[in-house]
Structures are given as C-alpha cells and as structure tokens.
N, C-alpha and C positions, 0 to 999 in steps of 0.2 A: 876631474872627479873620478874618472875610470881607474886612476892609479891608487885611489884610497882603499885600503884594506881594513877589515875589522881586526881587533886585537887577537893575538894568537890564542888567548884563553877561550875564545868562543868555539874553537875547533874541538875542545874537549867535552862540550855539552851539546845537547839537542834542546829544542823548544820543549817546554814541559808538556807531557803527554796530554793532559786535560786541556791545556791551552790550544793544542793542535786539534785534538779530537772534537772539541766543542764547536770548532769552525765547521767541521763536517756535519755534525748534528744540526747546526743552524741552517746549513744548506738543505739538508733533508727536510727540516721543518718548513723551510721556504717553499719546498715542492709539495707541501701538504701532507707530509708523512706523520706528523703528530707523534714524535718520539717521546716515550716516557723514560726519563733519566733516573736510573737507580745506581748512579756511578759515583757522585761526589758527596762527601760528607759535610754538606752545608745545611745545618738545621733549618727546617721550614717553619718552625714555630717562633713566635716573637719573644723578646725578653719580658721580664715581669713588668706589670703596669707601673710600679713605683720607679723602675729604672728609666722607662721612657718619660715619665712625668718629670723626673729630676733633670734629664737632658733638656727638655723643653723649658723648664724653669730657669736653668742657668743660661740657656741661649738667649733669653729675654733680658739678661743682665748686661747693661752696656759696658760694664767694667770687666767682663769675663773673656774678652776676645783677644787679649794680648798674648805675647809669647809666654810659655810656661817653662818651668825648670825641667831640664832633660832628665833629672833623677826622679821626676814625678812629684806631685804635690803630696804633702804629709797625709791628707785625708785618704788618698788612695793607698799609699804604702801601709798605713795603719789598718785599713780594711783588708789588705792582702795578708798581713800578719794575723789578723783576727780569723780570716778564712782558714789559714793553716792550723791555728790552734783549735778552732771549732771542729774541723773535719778530720784532721790527722793527728791532733795533739802534739804538734811540732811548734816549738817556741822559736820565733824569728824576731830579731831586732828590726823594727820598721825603718830605722834611720840608716842602718849600715848593712843589713843582710838581705835586702830586697831591692830589685831594680825592675820597675815597670817596663814593658816592651810593647812594640807595635806588632804583636803576634809572635808565634814561634819561629817563623821563617827569619824574621829580623834577629831573633835571639840566636839562632844557629849562626848567622853571619857574624854577629858581634862577638860571640864566645870564641869562634874560630879565629877571628882577627886578634882577639886578646891573648889567646893561648898558643897559637901555632905559627911557626915560620914556614915559608915555602920549603917544600921537601920533607917536612915532618909527616909522620904517618898517623892516620886515624882509623880506628876500628869501627866498621859500619856493619850493622846486621843485614843478613840476607835470608829472608826478605826483610825489607825495611822501607821507611819513608824515603822517596827518591831525593829529596832536598839534602839529606845528609851527604849523599854522594855528589850531587851536582854543585853545591856551593863549595865543598872542599876542593873539587877539581878546579873551579874558577879561581880559588884563592891559592892554588899551587900545592895542595897537600897530596900525598899518595894514599889511595884508598886500599885498605886491607880488610877484606870481608871476613866475617865470622858467621858460621852457619847457625840458623835456627831451623829446627826440624819438628815435624808434626809428632813424631814418636816421643819427643822430649817435652811436649807441651809448649813448644816454641820458646823454650828457655835456653840461655847460653850453655854450651858444652864447655865447662871450665877446664876439663882435662885437655881438650883440643886447644883451648886458648893458652894454657900453660906450655904446650909443646911448640908454640910459635916464637919467633924472634920478636920480642917486644921492645927492643932497645931504643927504637926510634919513634915509638908510639906516644903521642901526647894526649889524645882524647879517645875515649870509647863511648860511642853513641848507643844508648839503650832507650827503649820505649815500652813502658808497661803501665797499664794494660796495653798490649801490643796492637799496633796497626801495621799491616792489614789483617793479622790472623785472629785477633780477639783473645789471644793467650793472656790470662790474667796475671796480675802482679802476685809474687809469692815472697813471703818473708825470707825464706831460705835463699832465694835468688838475690834479694837485696843484701842480705848479710854477706854472701859470697862476693858480690860486686864491691862492697866496701873493703873487704879483705884484699881482693884483687887489686883495687886502686892503690891501696897503701903499699902493698908488696912490690908493685912494679912502677910506682911513681907516675901513675896515669890518672888523669881526671875523668871520672865517669860522669857523663851528662845524661840524665834521665828525662825524657820528654813525657809529661804526664797529663795530657788533656782529657783522657777518656775514663778516669777513675770513677766517675759517677754514673756512667751509662750502663744500665741493666746490671748494676753491681751493688751488692749488699755491703761490701767491705772495702771502701776506698782506702788505699794505702799510699804512702809516700816513701821514697828512698831515704829521705831525711829523718825518718823515724828510727833508723839504725844508729846506735851510738857511734860517734866519730865520723858519720857520713859527711857532715858539713865541712870537715877539714879537707876532704879530697873529692867531693862530689858536688855537682850542680844539678838543680832540678828546674825544669820549665813547667809552667802551668798556663792555661789559656782559658779565656772566657768564651771562646768560639763555640765549643761543644756543650759545656756544662751549664752555660747561661744563655744559650741561643743568641750569641752575639758575634757571628763570624765576620760580618762586615764592619764591625766596630774596631777591630784590630787592637784588642787589649789582651796582653799576656804579661807574664812575669818570669823573672829569674830569681831563684832563692839559693843562697850559698853563704860562704863566709865573707867577712867584710873585705878581705884583701882581693879576692876574686871579683867582688862587686866593684871595687875601685878600678880594677883593670878594665872591666867591661864598660864602666861609665866613661873612662878616658876615651875609648873608641866611640861610644855612642854620642858623646857630647860634641864630637867633630863631624857627625853625620846628620843629626836632626836637631830640631829646636823645640822639642817637647810636643805633647799631645794637647789638643783643645781641652780647656778646663772643664767644659760641659761633659765631655766624654769621660774624663777622669772622675768627676763627682758622681756621674751616673753609674760608672763601674763600681765605685765604692758603695753606692746604694745597692747594687745587684749582689754584692758579696754578703749582704744581710738578708737575702731571700729566705723565706720561711722553709722549714723542713718539708712541709706539705708541697710547696712549689717544686722542690727538687724531686720529691717522690713521683708526682704526676708527670713532670716534664722529662725527667731523666730515667725513670723506671717504667711507669705504667704505659706511657705512649709508645716507647720503643719496644717494650716487651710485647705489646699487642701487634705491632707491625712485624716484629721478628717471626711471629707465628706464620704470617703470610709468606715472608721471605723463605722460611724453611720449606714451605710447600712449593715454592719456585725451585729451590734446590732439589727437592724430591722429583719434581717433574723433569728436571734436566738430568736426572740420574747421578747427581753429585752427592758426595759424602761430606759431613761437616760435624763439628764438635758442638753438641747441645749445651755444653757448659761454658762456651766462650762468651765474652762480654764485649761491650762497646757498641757503636752505632753502625757496624758493618757485620755481614755474615760472610764467612770465608769458607769456600767449599772446593773439594778436589773433583776434577772433571773425570768422566768415564774414560777408560783406556781406549775406547773405539775412536777417539779424536786424536789425530796426529799432533795437533798443537791447539792451544787454548783459543786462538783467534778463529779457528774453524768453527768453534761454538759461539763465541761472542759476536762475530761478524754476521753469522746466520741469524742470531737473535736480534741484532740491530736492524738488519735489512728485511727480514721476513716477519718478525714479531713486533718490530718497531719499539724495542726496549734496549736501552743503553746500559750495559753492565760492564764492570771493569775487568780486563784480563790481568791475571796475577803477575805476568812477566814484567810489568812496569816496576815491580817492587824488588826485582832481582831474579837470578836464575832459579832459586828455590821456590819461586812462585809460578813457574812456567806451566804447572799442571793444575792451577787453581783459578777460580774467579772470585770476585768480591761484589756483594750486593749491598748498596747503601740503604739504610732505613730512614733516610731523610726525604721522605715523600709522604703525602697524605695517604691514609689507609686505603681510600678508594682508588688511588692511583696504583698502589702496589697490588691491590686486588685486580685491577684492570690489566696490569702487566702480567699477572698470573694467568688470567684468561687468555690473553694473546699468546703467551708461550705455550699453554696447553694446546691451543689450536695448531700451532706449528709442529709440536712434538708428537701429535697423534700419529700412530702407525698407519 
C-alpha cells in the first residue's frame, strides 16, 4: 500500500478553504471557544412552508422512490421556465433549454466537461469563486485570470480582455451579482459580454444565484438578445429559496449546449429524488411577499449590523453592493489580511473570511456573511468592539 500514489491532478489543488478551516473552528468550539461564524453563505432560514409540506407529501408516496430521469421531471423544468419568465422576462423551452442540476458546483463540472478539452484555456475572474479555478485545474484546463477591480465596480475590463491572446479560450466564467464583492449586475456589462462571446467564439457562463438578495432589480444575462446562442446561465435555489442543503440548481441555454451537458450528466448520476424535485417546483411559486421578507428585509436588517462591524474594524465598503455578503477593504496598517482575520477569530471568537481565498485581488479584503441570526451578528459586533478598543 505504501507504493500507491494519488492521481497527479491532486497536486494542482488544495483542500477547499472552508473544509479545512471549519475543522479548526470545530476544534476551537470543542475547547469551549463558542465561535460565531460569519464566514459561509449558507442561509439559516428555512424554505417556505409549502415547499417543506410538498417534500413530506411526496416522501409518503410509495411510488415516488425509484430512479428519476437525469434530465429532470417535467414539473421541475416547467417551474424553472416559469421562474425565468416571472422574474427576468426570459422565455425558455422547458423541454430543451433547461437542465436541472445538483447545485452550481456540479454545473461547473458538467459544463467544463462538455465544452473543454485538456489544455484548453478558461477565463476566471480575480477575485472570484474558487471552484471556477479548482475544478478547471482538476480537469486539465489552463487558468487565465482577468482582473476585477473596485474602481470599476468589480466589472470586467473589456479593453484589457481584448488585449489578451484569446485563441485558446473556450469558457469565460462570470458571476453577477458578484461574489465575493457584491458588485451588481449591469445591463451594459451583459451586453458587452454577449458581444465579446460572439466576437471571440467563447462561451460566457454566468453564475447567477444572488440576484434576489438585497436587490430591487434582478437581472439575467439571457435577457440580452442573442445571449442564448453563445452564453450559459446557472441559477440556484440555495440562496434565493433558503435551500442550500437540498442541492437544486439549473442550467439555462440553447438546446444544443443542453444536449452536450446532458450527455455528460447522464453518465454520472441517476437523477434527483422525486420529492426534492416536486418540492423545488413548489418553491419556484413562492409569493412575492415571501421573497421580499426573506431575500430583502431580513438581509437588509442584518447588513446594517455587518456595516457596523466593518466600521469597527476600520474597513471601507460599498454601501450599494448587493448579495448575502459584505465585502470590505482592510486598513493599511495590517501587513496582510490574516493578521486581522486570525486576531478576530482567536481573540473575538468570530470567524470571518479573508479575501485572499478568492484570488490575489482579494488580498486586502474581508468578507462577512449575513447568514446568521440578527442576535448572533450583534453579539459578534460586541465581541469585536471589545477587542478593537484602544
């Protein structure tokens, strides 16, 4: 057994930061530290009552427990199409232009397998979601980072992109509203992305799970004329419907891309439990009031406290950013971001995310999650104030 080695691809990636760091937090809690986590974007509120009731109802049906079609049941695909028409005014054919997914991580895997060969290049935002990089490395693609900067509202610099050698690029990953920065989607950015994709024969993949969080104007890349021909959009129920552990997401694009993705997916999984699919379909019909309370009012209230934490830490931030995180630039007095985050973890007993995990352009930033009860965020503020007192 000592001669057995892991696959070479493992040398290109590290264990996911949160997987590793949460082990340390668990050890600190075992020592009685009572760490308050403001790190991960896992909604702490439940799905709608109708969603949970539908799951329970179907689970009691003896005929509901068999294998399900990998392409998803018609009820779910139709609900996804309804969701896109209702909120984005985007028409999707539920039979051919939608593919349900087991969350966005799975979607990143399947889209990359469907579109890229080993050695192909992919454009990845810096800062950006780490899985865009790690999965591409595992699958043998070359990462080409493009910069997102605060002065540009965390939007792509298309002049810089046009100056790059794009001849080997197959996919460009985008994520608006942006995580981790909270930069909102802009119509002009979406229009330029579609133009860029067509001009350079690149597939732009927009990851869009945050468009409802503290945001009055949800947008979709597929609203742009011609986008469906050259772009793919992900959406997820994790954030907008308080269903992170349910693992229900979707891919929306043209029928040919969907057929390629399904060819990959059908060889990897055997479909999602029917109860989950029908309950997800129910959730897509949540009332406007449910969305207002859960995706706007609750997070807006918590954000006020998070802003006070940023102020206490001496960080600057964009008051117009959206999403379930608050992104702030640390004071110049700290040599690196972990000088601050590790002090807050071990002295204030509050876990916040250092921005370097999202790329080099995040090295002077921290991210605070709004996915904790109001009283916990308030308690975290009190602890941090005690530590930061002169």
